[in-house]
N, C-alpha and C positions, 0 to 999 in steps of 0.2 A: 606686213610685207617690207622686206628690206630693199635698200637701193643696191641691187647687184648688177647694175648696167655695166658692161665691159667698158674699159677705157677707150676714149675716142681718139685712137691713134690714126696716123695717116692711112693705114691700110683699111681700117674700118670705114673711114670717111669715103675712101675711094669705092669700096664695096657698096655703100649706101647710094653714092652717086650713079654707079653703073646700074644698080637695080632701079633707081628712079628713072633714068633715061630709057631703059628698055621697057619697063612696065607702062609708063606714061606714054611713050612713043607708040607702042602697039595699040593701046586703048584709044589714043587720039586719032589714029588712022581708022580703026574699026568703027568708032562711034562718031566720027566727024565732029570732034569736040569744038565748041565755040566758047571762048573765055571773054568775060567782061569784068572790068574793074581791077585788073591785076596790079595797077599802079597804086591801089589802096593798101597793099600788103607792106607793113613796116619791114625794113631790111635789117633792123637790129633792135635790141632791147627785149624785155620780156613780153611775150605775146601769147594770148589764149585764143586759139582758133575754134570757133563754135559753128558746126556744120549740121545740116539735116542728114538723115540717114535713109538711103534708098536701096543700097545693095552692098554686096561684099566688095565691090570695086571702089567703094567710096574713098578709102585712103589714097588711092592713086588720083582719082578725080579731084579730091579736095586740095591736093597740092599741085596738080597739073605741072605747068612749067615754072613754078615758083622755085627758085634755086635755094632759097633758105631752107635748111632741113626742118621738117616737122617731126615731133615726137608723137606717137599714137598710143592710145590706151585700150588695148584689147582685153577681153575677158581672159582671166588666167587659165581657163580650161583649154583655150586654143593653143597655149604654149605646151600643153601636155600631149598633144597629138604627135605620134612619131614622125620624124622627118619634117612635116609641115611646121610643127612647133619650133623645132631648131632653126628652120628658115626664118620664121617670124622674129624670133629672138635675136637673130643676127643683124636685124635692123634696129631703128631707134623706137623702142617701145617701153611702156610703163604698164605692167600687168595690173588688173584691178578685178576685185570680186564683185560682180553685179548683184544688185538687190540687197546689199549690205551697206552699213555706214562704214566704209573702208577708210578709217581715219589714217592708217599708214599710207595707203595709196594717195590720199589727199595731201598728206605732208610731202610725199615724194614729188607729186606734181608741183606744189608750191616751191619746193626746193629747186626743181629744174627751172621754174620761171625766174626764181631769184638769180639764177646763173645767166639769165638773159636769153633763154632758149624759147622756142615756139612749141607749144603743146596743143595738139588738135583733139577736140572732144566732140562726141555726138550725144547731145543732151537727151535725145529720145531714148537712148539706151538700146534700142533694138530697131530693125528695119521697119519702115512704115508699112501699115496694113492697107492704106488707101491713097497714098501719095501726099497726104496732108502733113503739115508740120505740127507736132504736138506742143504742148505748153512747156516752156523752159522753167526749170526749177531754180530756186534762189541761190544755190550754192556757188554760182559763178561770181557773184558779188564778193563773196568771202575770199575766194581764191585771188581775185584782183586786188582786194585791200591788203591781203597778207604779202603779196609779191610785188605790188606796183604794176602789174601787167595791164596792158590795154586789151580789149576784147574785139576780135575781128569776126564779123558775121559772114558766113559763106553758105551759098545755096547751090545744090546740084539738082538739075532737072532732066528727066528723060530716062533715067535708069528704072524708075518705077514701071514705066511702060515696057521697057526692054527686059527687065528681070524682076517681076513681082515676087514676093516671098512665097507665093503659092506655086510658082513655076520652078521646076528642077534645074533647067539650064537656061542661060541667057540667050536672048535674041539680039540681033544687031538693031541699031537705031541711031538717033541723033541725040547728043547730050550737050547741055549748056552748063557752064559753071560761072557764078557771079560772086565777086568779092566786094562786100560793102565797105563803107567808111568805118574805121575802128572807133570804138568807144574808148576814150581816155580813162585812165584810173581815177582821175579827178571827177569826171562826169559820173562814173559808176558810184563813187563814194557819196556824191551829192544826192543821187537818186535814192540810195538805200537798196538793200537786197531785193525786197519784194517788187518795188517799182521798177528796178532795173530788169528783173526777170520778165515783167510785163512788156517793157519797152523792147527788149531783145526779141521776144516772141513776135511782137508786131512787126519789127524790122525784118525778121526772117520771112514772115509771111508776105510782106509787101515786096520784098526782093524776089520771092518765088513767083508772085503775080507778074511782076515786071519781066523776069526771065522767061516765063512761059509765053508771054506776049511776043518777046523777041524770037522765040523758037517756033512761033506759029501755033501755040496750043492755048486752049481755053484755061483761064485761071480756076483754081479750086475755090469753092464756096466755104467760108468759115462762119459758123454761127456764134455770134458774140454773146 
């Protein structure tokens, strides 16, 4: 995959900001969104945002009212859908081929991080089947080492209840979003890829339990 992302001129940045305000504003009202830990989001420097995946609305929920632009990494097939694909491509995206060792996509992500951008990834790769957070794979340590990016854990809760993947259309509900404390590139390097993946998985699950408590829901059980 080549880096064919259009130049970020003022018009493109304005379009991204308008889309952000409209989409997040509508969802925030419909789902009575509660945000926790927004002060933990670094405002500059390379940033890898790692979030759980509950619904098609996750890109809007994971960024909420964070004004720093996030780049998202959709499946390349989504960009091939008439009209819808063109709309997605008009925002900040890095297409990727799921289920493959997409070295080109990895290089593109690292390149964007080296430019000091924030890239948001969903390590589960697909929407959750049961609301639980799956095991994070070790590749995030590599991306951090190559780019110097810190890793920001983010958890969304409530969309699994409102729009499980077995349900065709979404219901309304209450959604919470929590931003954890970022892992520095130095911390990640010291831990090593495998240990960092384990620590990031634990952190996301602990954040989920805390967030569900704040939203008045029972935490999920995880069998270690």
